[in-house]
C-alpha positions in Angstrom: 13.0 16.2 -16.4 10.2 16.6 -18.3 6.8 14.4 -18.4 6.4 11.9 -20.8 3.6 12.7 -23.0 0.0 11.0 -22.0 -2.5 10.9 -23.9 -5.2 13.7 -23.9 -8.2 12.2 -24.1 -9.9 10.9 -20.9 -10.9 6.4 -21.0 -14.2 7.1 -19.1 -16.0 9.9 -17.3 -18.1 9.6 -14.8 -22.3 9.1 -15.0 -23.6 12.8 -13.6 -26.8 10.9 -12.0 -24.0 8.7 -10.2 -21.5 11.2 -9.9 -24.4 13.5 -8.4 -25.4 11.3 -5.8 -21.5 10.2 -4.2 -20.7 11.3 -1.1 -17.4 13.6 -3.0 -20.7 15.5 -4.3 -22.9 15.6 -1.2 -19.8 16.2 1.6 -19.1 19.2 -1.2 -22.4 21.2 -1.6 -22.6 20.0 2.5 -19.6 22.0 3.0 -20.7 24.9 0.6 -23.6 25.5 2.4 -21.7 25.3 6.2 -19.2 27.1 5.5 -21.1 29.8 2.9 -18.7 29.4 0.5 -18.8 28.9 -3.5 -15.9 26.6 -3.9 -17.3 26.4 -7.9 -14.3 23.6 -9.0 -12.7 20.8 -7.1 -9.1 23.2 -7.1 -11.4 25.3 -4.9 -12.7 22.4 -2.6 -8.9 21.1 -2.3 -7.6 24.7 -1.9 -9.8 25.5 1.1 -9.4 21.3 2.5 -5.4 22.1 2.8 -5.5 26.1 3.8 -8.0 25.5 6.7 -7.9 22.0 8.2 -9.2 23.1 11.3 -12.7 23.6 9.4 -12.2 20.5 7.0 -11.3 17.5 9.4 -14.1 18.2 11.8 -16.7 18.1 9.0 -15.1 15.0 7.6 -15.8 13.9 10.9 -19.3 14.7 11.3 -19.8 13.9 7.5 -19.0 10.2 8.1 -20.7 10.1 12.2 -17.6 9.3 13.8 -18.1 8.4 16.9 -15.5 10.5 19.5 -15.9 12.0 22.7 -14.8 15.3 23.9 -14.5 18.4 21.5 -13.1 18.7 17.8 -11.5 21.7 19.7 -8.4 23.1 19.3 -7.3 20.8 15.8 -3.9 20.8 16.8 -1.3 21.6 19.7 2.0 20.6 18.0 3.5 22.8 14.5 5.7 19.5 13.3 4.5 17.4 10.2 3.2 14.4 12.3 0.3 12.0 13.1 0.7 13.5 16.7 -0.6 16.6 18.4 -4.4 16.1 16.3 -7.3 16.9 18.3 -6.0 16.6 21.8 -9.3 17.1 23.3 -10.6 14.1 21.7 -11.2 10.1 22.0 -12.0 7.9 19.4 -11.6 3.8 19.1 -11.1 2.8 15.8 -12.8 -0.8 16.5 -16.2 0.8 17.7 -15.7 3.2 14.5 -16.0 -0.4 12.2 -19.4 -1.5 14.3 -20.7 1.5 13.3 -21.2 0.8 9.9 -22.5 -2.9 11.0 -25.5 -4.6 9.0 -27.6 -6.8 10.1 -28.4 -7.5 6.2 -25.3 -7.9 4.4 -21.9 -9.8 5.2 -18.9 -8.6 7.0 -16.5 -11.0 5.2 -16.1 -13.4 2.2 -13.8 -15.4 3.4 -12.2 -17.0 0.4 -9.6 -19.8 -0.3 -7.9 -21.6 -3.2 -9.6 -24.9 -2.8 -13.4 -24.5 -1.0 -15.9 -22.4 -2.4 -16.4 -18.9 -0.5 -18.4 -18.1 2.9 -19.9 -15.2 4.5 -19.3 -14.0 7.8 -21.9 -11.6 9.1 -22.1 -8.8 11.3 -23.7 -10.6 14.5 -20.4 -13.3 13.9 -17.9 -11.0 13.8 -18.7 -9.3 16.4 -19.1 -12.0 18.8 -15.5 -13.0 17.9 -13.6 -9.6 18.5 -15.4 -9.4 21.7 -14.5 -12.8 22.5 -10.7 -12.2 21.6 -10.7 -8.8 23.5 -11.4 -10.2 26.6 -9.1 -12.9 26.2 -6.4 -10.5 25.8 -7.7 -7.9 28.8 -7.9 -11.6 31.0 -4.3 -11.6 30.2 -3.4 -8.5 31.7 -3.2 -6.7 28.2 -4.0 -2.7 28.4 -3.1 0.1 26.1 -0.7 0.5 25.0 0.9 -2.8 25.3 1.4 -4.5 22.0 -0.3 -7.7 19.8 2.3 -9.3 17.0 0.7 -11.6 14.8 2.2 -14.2 12.4 -1.0 -14.6 10.2 -2.2 -14.8 6.7 -5.1 -12.6 5.1 -7.4 -14.2 7.0 -11.3 -13.2 8.7 -8.5 -14.9 12.4 -6.3 -11.9 11.5 -9.2 -9.4 11.2 -10.8 -10.6 14.0 -7.3 -10.5 15.9 -7.1 -6.8 14.6 -10.3 -5.0 15.6 -9.5 -7.4 18.8 -6.4 -5.7 19.9 -7.7 -2.1 18.8 -10.6 -2.3 21.0 -8.4 -2.9 24.1 -6.3 -0.4 23.2 -3.2 -1.9 22.3 -1.3 -1.6 19.6 -1.5 -3.5 16.8 1.6 -5.2 14.5 1.5 -8.3 11.8 4.1 -10.1 9.4 3.0 -12.2 6.6 3.8 -15.8 6.9 5.8 -16.0 3.8 8.5 -13.5 5.5 11.5 -15.3 7.2 12.4 -16.3 10.7 14.7 -13.3 11.0 12.5 -11.0 9.2 9.8 -11.1 11.4 12.1 -11.0 14.6 14.0 -8.0 13.2 10.5 -6.6 13.3 8.5 -8.0 16.3 11.7 -7.8 18.6 11.7 -4.2 18.6 8.2 -3.4 20.0 8.4 -6.1 22.4 4.5 -7.7 22.3 3.1 -9.3 24.7 0.9 -11.6 22.3 1.6 -13.6 19.7 -0.7 -15.5 17.0 1.1 -17.5 14.6 -0.5 -19.7 11.6 0.1 -23.3 11.6 0.4 -22.8 8.0 -1.0 -21.3 4.4 -2.2 -22.3 1.5 -0.4 -20.7 -1.6 -0.6 -22.6 -5.6 -2.3 -25.4 -4.6 0.1 -26.7 -2.3 0.1 -26.5 1.8 3.2 -24.1 3.3 3.7 -25.8 6.9 4.8 -22.4 9.0 5.0 -24.6 12.7 8.8 -24.6 12.7 9.0 -20.9 11.7 6.3 -20.0 14.2 8.2 -21.3 17.1 11.3 -19.8 15.8 10.0 -16.9 16.2 7.9 -17.4 19.4 11.1 -18.4 20.9 12.9 -15.2 20.2 10.8 -12.7 21.6 11.4 -13.4 25.3 8.7 -10.7 25.9 5.8 -12.8 24.7 3.7 -14.0 27.5 0.9 -15.5 25.7 1.1 -17.9 22.0 -2.2 -18.4 20.3 -1.7 -20.8 16.9 -4.8 -20.7 14.3 -5.3 -23.9 12.8 -3.6 -27.0 13.7 -3.0 -27.9 17.3 -0.4 -26.2 19.6 2.5 -27.0 21.4 2.3 -27.2 24.9 2.2 -24.0 26.6 0.5 -22.8 23.9 -3.4 -21.7 23.2 -5.7 -22.4 20.6 -7.9 -19.7 18.3 -10.6 -22.2 18.9 -10.5 -22.2 22.5 -9.9 -17.9 22.8 -13.0 -17.5 20.0 -15.3 -19.8 21.8 -15.7 -18.2 25.4 -18.5 -15.7 24.8 -18.4 -12.3 25.4 -19.4 -8.8 25.1 -17.3 -6.3 23.2 -16.4 -3.7 25.1 -14.3 -0.6 23.4 -11.7 1.5 25.1 -11.9 5.0 23.9 -8.1 6.4 23.0 -7.3 9.9 22.9 -7.0 10.7 19.2 -3.3 10.2 18.7 -3.2 6.7 20.1 -1.1 4.2 18.6 -3.3 1.8 16.7 -0.9 -0.2 14.9 2.3 -0.4 13.5 3.9 -0.8 9.6 7.6 -1.8 8.7 9.6 0.2 6.2 10.6 -2.4 4.0 14.2 -3.2 5.8 15.9 -4.2 2.3 19.4 -1.9 3.4 19.2 -1.9 7.4 16.6 -2.9 10.4 13.1 -2.2 9.3 11.6 1.2 10.5 8.5 0.9 12.7 5.8 3.0 11.5 3.5 4.0 14.6 -0.1 5.2 12.8 -2.8 6.3 15.7 -6.8 5.8 16.1 -8.5 8.7 15.1 -5.7 9.4 11.9 -6.6 6.3 10.5 -9.9 6.7 11.3 -10.5 9.6 9.5 -8.3 9.1 7.0 -9.7 6.4 5.6 -12.9 7.5 5.9 -12.1 10.5 3.5 -10.4 8.1 1.0 -12.3 5.0 0.6 -15.7 7.6 1.8 -15.2 10.5 -0.3 -13.0 10.1 -2.9 -13.7 5.8 -4.1 -17.3 6.4 -3.0 -17.4 3.0 -1.2 -20.4 2.5 1.0 -22.8 -0.1 2.3 -23.4 -2.4 -0.3 -19.7 -2.4 -1.4 -17.8 -5.3 -2.1 -13.9 -4.8 -1.7 -11.7 -7.5 -2.6 -8.2 -6.2 -3.2 -5.1 -9.1 -3.2 -3.7 -8.2 -0.5 -0.9 -9.8 2.5 -0.7 -8.8 5.6 2.8 -7.1 5.4 1.2 -4.3 2.8 -0.6 -1.2 4.5 -3.4 -2.2 1.7 -4.2 -5.0 3.8 -5.5 -2.3 6.8 -6.9 -0.4 4.5 -9.5 -3.0 3.8 -10.1 -4.1 7.2 -11.1 0.3 7.3 -13.6 -0.3 4.6 -15.7 -2.2 7.3 -16.1 1.7 9.0 -18.2 2.6 6.0 -20.8 -0.7 5.8 -18.5 -2.4 2.9 -18.2 -6.1 3.0 -15.0 -7.0 2.8 -13.1 -9.9 1.0 -10.7 -12.1 2.3 -8.4 -14.4 0.8 -5.9 -16.2 1.6 -4.2 -17.9 -2.0 -2.2 -17.3 -5.0 -3.1 -14.5 -7.6 -2.2 -17.2 -10.5 -3.4 -20.6 -9.1 -4.8 -22.6 -11.0 -4.2 -20.2 -13.8 -3.7 -16.5 -14.1 -7.4 -15.8 -14.4 -7.6 -16.5 -10.4 -8.4 -13.0 -9.0 -10.6 -12.3 -11.7 -12.7 -15.7 -11.5 -13.0 -15.0 -8.1 -13.4 -11.0 -7.9 -16.5 -12.2 -10.3 -17.3 -15.2 -8.1 -17.8 -12.9 -4.5 -19.7 -9.9 -6.8 -16.9 -7.9 -5.7 -17.7 -4.2 -6.8 -14.1 -3.0 -6.1 -11.2 -4.8 -7.3 -7.8 -4.0 -5.7 -4.7 -5.7 -6.8 -1.2 -4.4 -8.3 0.0 -3.1 -11.2 2.3 -5.9 -11.4 -0.8 -8.2 -12.0 -2.5 -5.9 -14.2 0.4 -5.5 -16.2 0.2 -9.4 -16.2 -2.9 -9.9 -17.0 -2.6 -7.6 -20.3 0.5 -9.3 -21.3 -1.1 -12.9 -20.8 -4.0 -12.0 -23.4 -6.2 -12.5 -20.5 -10.0 -10.9 -21.5 -11.9 -10.8 -17.7 -15.1 -9.1 -19.3 -15.5 -12.1 -21.2 -14.7 -14.7 -19.4 -16.2 -13.6 -16.0 -19.4 -12.4 -15.3 -18.2 -9.2 -13.5 -21.7 -7.0 -13.7 -20.7 -5.8 -10.1 -17.5 -4.8 -10.3 -17.5 -0.6 -11.0 -14.3 -0.1 -9.4 -10.4 -1.0 -10.1 -7.8 0.3 -8.1 -4.2 -0.5 -9.3 -1.5 0.2 -6.5 2.1 -0.9 -5.6 3.8 0.8 -8.7 3.0 3.4 -11.8 0.5 1.0 -14.2 2.1 1.5 -17.6 0.2 3.1 -20.4 -0.8 -0.4 -22.0 -2.6 -2.0 -19.0 -5.0 1.1 -18.6 -6.0 0.6 -22.2 -6.8 -2.8 -21.2 -8.3 -2.4 -18.7 -10.6 -0.5 -20.4 -11.3 -2.9 -23.5 -10.7 -6.4 -22.0 -12.8 -6.0 -18.4 -14.6 -3.6 -18.8 -15.6 -0.4 -20.6 -17.7 2.1 -18.1 -15.1 0.6 -15.1 -13.7 2.8 -13.1 -10.4 2.4 -12.9 -8.1 4.2 -9.8 -4.7 3.8 -9.8 -4.0 5.2 -6.0 -0.4 6.5 -5.1 0.8 7.2 -1.4 2.9 5.2 1.2 3.3 3.2 4.2 4.3 5.9 5.5 1.0 7.7 5.6 -1.5 4.4 5.3 -3.4 6.4 2.5 -2.7 7.8 -1.3 -1.4 11.6 -1.9 -3.2 11.3 -5.1 -5.7 8.7 -6.5 -9.8 8.8 -7.6 -12.1 11.3 -7.6 -16.3 9.8 -8.6 -16.2 13.2 -10.2 -13.6 13.6 -12.4 -12.5 12.2 -16.2 -9.9 9.0 -16.0 -6.9 10.1 -18.5 -4.4 7.0 -19.0 -1.4 7.4 -16.4 -3.2 10.0 -14.6 -4.3 9.9 -10.9 -7.4 12.2 -10.9 -6.6 14.6 -8.3 -4.7 15.3 -5.4 -6.8 14.2 -2.1 -8.5 16.3 -0.2 -6.6 17.5 3.2 -3.2 16.5 1.5 -1.3 19.4 1.0 1.0 17.7 -1.8 2.8 19.7 -4.8 6.5 18.6 -7.1 9.1 20.4 -5.9 12.1 21.8 -7.7 15.7 21.4 -5.9 15.5 25.3 -4.8 12.0 24.4 -3.6 9.6 26.0 -6.0 6.6 24.5 -6.6 5.6 23.2 -10.1 2.9 22.7 -12.4 3.3 20.9 -16.1 7.1 19.8 -14.5 8.2 17.0 -12.2 9.6 17.2 -9.4 10.2 15.7 -5.4 6.8 15.0 -4.2 6.3 16.5 -1.2 4.1 17.3 1.5 3.6 20.7 3.4 1.2 21.0 5.8 0.7 18.0 8.5 -2.1 14.9 7.9 -3.5 13.1 11.0 -2.6 10.1 9.1 1.4 10.8 9.4 3.2 8.9 11.9 2.9 9.4 14.7 6.5 8.4 15.9 9.1 5.7 14.7 9.2 3.4 17.2 12.2 3.1 19.6 12.7 7.3 18.3 12.6 8.7 21.7 14.1 12.4 20.8 12.6 11.9 17.2 16.2 11.8 15.3 15.4 9.2 13.4 11.7 10.8 12.2 13.7 13.7 11.3 16.2 12.4 9.4 13.7 9.8 7.7 11.6 12.6 6.2 13.3 15.8 6.2 16.8 15.4 5.4 16.2 17.0 2.1 14.1 20.3 2.9 13.8 21.2 6.7 10.7 21.2 7.6 8.8 19.9 4.1 7.4 15.9 4.7 9.5 14.2 1.2 8.0 11.1 0.2 10.5 9.7 -2.8 9.0 9.6 -5.6 8.5 11.8 -8.9 6.0 13.9 -9.2 4.2 15.9 -11.8 0.9 17.9 -11.2 -0.7 19.0 -14.6 -2.8 21.5 -15.2 -5.6 20.2 -15.4 -5.0 18.7 -12.0 -4.3 15.5 -12.8 -0.9 13.8 -11.2 1.9 12.0 -12.5 4.2 9.6 -10.5 6.8 8.6 -12.4 9.1 6.4 -9.6 11.1 6.5 -7.1 13.7 9.7 -6.7 16.1 7.7 -4.3 17.0 5.9 -7.2 17.1 8.4 -9.6 18.6 7.7 -12.8 20.7 11.0 -13.1 22.5 10.6 -16.2 25.1 13.6 -17.7 23.4 15.9 -15.4 19.5 14.5 -16.4 17.3 12.9 -14.5 15.3 10.4 -15.4 12.6 8.0 -13.7 12.7 4.3 -13.8 8.7 3.8 -14.2 8.7 5.9 -17.7 11.8 3.3 -19.4 9.4 0.8 -17.5 6.5 1.1 -19.3 8.1 1.4 -22.3 9.9 -1.9 -22.3 6.9 -3.7 -20.6 5.0 -2.9 -23.8 7.0 -5.4 -25.5 5.4 -9.0 -25.5 8.9 -10.7 -26.2 9.9 -9.4 -22.5 8.3 -10.8 -19.0 10.0 -8.0 -17.0 12.9 -5.6 -16.3 14.6 -3.2 -14.0 17.1 -0.1 -14.6 19.3 1.0 -12.7 21.7 4.3 -12.9 25.4 3.4 -11.2 27.6 5.9 -10.0 31.3 4.1 -10.0 34.1 4.6 -8.4 36.8 5.7 -11.0 34.2 8.7 -11.6 32.0 6.8 -14.8 28.6 6.4 -14.5 26.6 3.0 -15.5 22.7 2.7 -16.4 22.2 -1.4 -17.7 18.9 -2.7 -18.0 18.3 -6.2 -16.7 14.7 -8.0 -18.8 13.8 -11.5 -18.1 12.7 -12.6 -21.3 9.1 -14.1 -22.4 9.5 -17.7 -22.4 10.6 -19.1 -25.3 12.3 -15.3 -26.6 16.0 -14.8 -27.0 17.6 -12.0 -26.0 19.7 -11.3 -29.1 20.6 -8.1 -30.5 17.3 -7.9 -33.0 15.4 -7.7 -29.5 17.8 -5.5 -28.1 17.7 -3.3 -30.9 13.2 -2.7 -30.4 13.7 -3.0 -26.7 16.1 0.6 -27.6 13.8 1.8 -30.0 10.7 1.8 -27.6 12.9 3.2 -25.2 13.6 6.5 -27.6 10.3 6.3 -29.3 8.5 6.7 -25.5 11.0 8.5 -23.9 13.9 9.9 -25.5 17.3 9.1 -26.3 18.8 10.1 -23.3 16.6 6.5 -22.0 18.9 4.1 -23.8 20.6 2.0 -21.3 24.1 1.6 -21.9 23.7 -2.2 -22.0 21.1 -4.4 -22.0 21.9 -7.9 -20.0 19.4 -10.8 -19.7 19.2 -12.2 -15.7 17.3 -14.7 -14.6 14.5 -13.0 -12.7 14.3 -9.1 -11.4 13.9 -9.3 -7.5 11.3 -7.4 -5.5 10.4 -6.8 -2.2 7.6 -9.3 -0.5 5.1 -6.5 -1.2 5.8 -6.7 -5.2 8.6 -3.4 -5.3 11.7 -3.7 -7.2 14.4 -3.8 -5.5 16.5 -0.7 -7.3 18.4 0.7 -4.3 19.4 -2.7 -2.9 20.8 -3.4 -6.6 22.0 -1.0 -7.8 24.2 -1.0 -4.0 25.4 -4.5 -5.0 26.6 -3.4 -8.7 28.6 -1.0 -6.5 30.4 -3.1 -4.6 28.8 -2.7 -1.4 28.7 -6.3 0.8 25.9 -7.9 0.5 25.0 -8.2 4.2 25.4 -4.3 3.8 23.4 -3.8 0.6 20.2 -5.8 1.2 18.6 -7.5 3.5 17.5 -11.0 1.7 15.0 -12.1 3.9 12.9 -9.7 2.6 13.1 -10.4 -1.2 10.8 -12.6 -3.1 14.1 -14.0 -4.7 16.9 -13.8 -2.6 18.8 -16.6 -4.9 18.9 -14.0 -8.2 21.1 -11.4 -5.6 24.5 -13.5 -6.1 23.7 -13.1 -10.3 24.2 -9.3 -9.3 26.6 -9.7 -7.4 28.9 -11.6 -9.1 28.3 -8.8 -11.7 29.3 -6.0 -10.1 32.9 -8.1 -8.6 33.6 -8.5 -12.3 32.6 -5.3 -13.5 34.6 -3.5 -10.8 37.7 -6.0 -11.3 37.6 -5.8 -15.1 37.5 -1.4 -15.0 40.7 -2.5 -11.9 42.2 -3.9 -15.1 41.7 -1.4 -17.9 
């Protein structure tokens, strides 16, 4: 599979003076002096960082003033590719590091809702609330290693609860309140939390969504819970109110824990089975997020980060980590498109965000909707737009520079929940090319491999990581012998982490992510990337959304349909089908042209916005719905019936042929 052609000229180049003053440039200069090395290019710095983790990671900690007890040596006491075994002599605390970035002059949080003006929370107030909640957790007998679970939206209360949990050394886990009861219980029942925090409801698209019944049902199905705290309305009998918990003053006390001590549990999507609990460590997240946000994103005191996300997405955890750098976090509980599609751009302007993060889908919708945020809103403070969740189509890259801001830095990092960080992403020192990540991140030995394990340049391969990263999981929950961990990440290349994306590392050091390799289209022996097809199709204004599947059939055949949601007032007729095929043939190749183009009422996604390629493929192959997909984590579960019926009809027709 060859990578598609991308524009060679840069869309953006960094201002030389700002680049020279960036944290990345200062770290580079410091490393050259400390290590006595030339390190003439970024590639030299990257190579040194992955060849010498025993020097690189302590220097990151020193550069950012990580508060740690003990020694930075030895670096590892394990050869396994995981987050376990790092810095066994070191003790840290995530919350302590967050408050190391505190400022008297700038707020810690800006709290935004759909229908009220944003409100600022000073660092002193954040510290007071975290101290109060941490003290209450300790009074309930919560100790290091115990679990605290939350059913909360993106809110100040969620930030406070996470930091309080980490201060105690307990383990945090959160689900967004748009998850159904079964989906939440599937996650929380595994980890047996002692404390449960819930919301009585949340706002979305101008309406109040009552979640009190769901909260009660979740609590009833978690026998390990000894205390339930409700945010919002007066709690039921036997529960506590959030106001009471934060209303009892207490000094903040943080518990020093071993570097690899569990910090939080994130979850795999759970679309095709019980979600895996992915456990990250205090120290691993501190180092990795300081490196990513501080070096690669050049974030620091005075910056304001507004990254639209729910608490179910790793991005939310990352936004909290930006507090370690002295940044202010904008938390928003609401819809991205209410009262209109400009909602997030308006809020970015109103909160004076310097960094605005959102999904590739929102940027694409803004482009296709003809929005002009740079004309309609004051984005003078904005210096970086971050796109995540899926590959950003090429037209959206150009739209950002034409209609948002010509001198903005567009960063599209690509990584995953598994490591809670990107493998490839931004650099304040490098130009931006459409469709490409600027670099491989420092300390991350990421490569593109052929099937035989050969690393390749300028050729599409499997995204693999060949050396341990501090933010790799310390374990999967309820996996005492590590078998699930091995089966999840090392099933293709023994001893080498396979992420499950197609990647091209270019000759100039940039990277292109082509979509999921585990949903690969393998047509007549030629592997095709779904993301390339999406880029071609989504460039047509007549198409609102699409999904492409490559399904092996029981009789040995292969079927590659493209499912299309037409734009409003557009009919999917033969003429439009022809334009779609022409766009695919022109942008990709004749091999990428689908067997059929089928209209669908909607494309199903996970609750974090990812297309359900693999589950839909399984439905089309006749796998029973209960085995193919967990409807509780799908944004439009009603649409699944369409694919079930289609799979059944095709199976019957082929059987009668």
